[in-house]
C-alpha positions in Angstrom: -15.6 -107.9 34.5 -16.0 -107.1 30.8 -16.8 -110.7 30.1 -19.4 -110.9 32.9 -21.1 -107.8 31.6 -21.2 -109.2 28.1 -22.4 -112.6 29.2 -25.0 -111.3 31.7 -28.1 -111.6 29.4 -27.2 -115.2 28.4 -26.5 -116.1 32.1 -29.9 -114.8 33.1 -31.7 -116.5 30.3 -30.0 -119.9 31.0 -29.8 -119.6 34.8 -26.1 -120.0 34.5 -23.3 -120.0 37.0 -20.1 -118.0 37.5 -17.0 -119.3 39.3 -14.2 -116.8 39.9 -10.8 -118.1 40.9 -9.0 -115.8 43.4 -6.2 -116.2 45.9 -5.7 -116.0 49.7 -3.4 -113.1 49.0 -6.5 -110.9 48.6 -7.4 -111.5 52.3 -5.6 -110.0 55.2 -2.1 -110.9 54.1 0.7 -108.5 53.2 3.5 -109.5 50.8 6.0 -106.7 50.2 6.9 -107.7 46.7 3.4 -108.1 45.3 1.1 -105.3 46.3 -0.6 -105.0 42.9 -1.3 -108.8 42.8 -3.0 -108.5 46.3 -5.0 -105.5 45.2 -6.2 -107.3 42.1 -7.3 -110.4 44.0 -9.0 -108.3 46.7 -10.9 -106.5 43.9 -11.9 -109.8 42.4 -13.2 -111.0 45.7 -15.4 -107.8 46.1 -16.5 -108.0 42.5 -17.6 -111.6 43.1 -19.7 -110.6 46.1 -21.3 -107.6 44.4 -22.2 -109.5 41.2 -23.6 -112.4 43.3 -26.0 -110.0 45.0 -26.9 -108.5 41.6 -27.6 -111.8 39.8 -29.1 -114.0 42.5 -32.5 -112.5 41.9 -32.3 -113.8 38.3 -31.3 -117.3 39.4 -27.7 -117.0 38.5 -25.2 -118.4 41.1 -21.9 -116.7 41.6 -19.1 -118.3 43.6 -15.5 -117.5 44.3 -12.7 -120.0 45.0 -9.6 -118.9 46.9 
């Protein structure tokens, strides 16, 4: 998130792209030994959606891979 914030002006100027790598664990799965990992991946999925909505108007594509 920090890096995206810092790179935002350059991404807008260059019509760049962002690809975030997540995991299926962030979906509707529950694993008893890794709740914090699942929370982090779900957060990354939501961040990807939010930043995509924010940057699409500037011509920056944002995608997530699970």
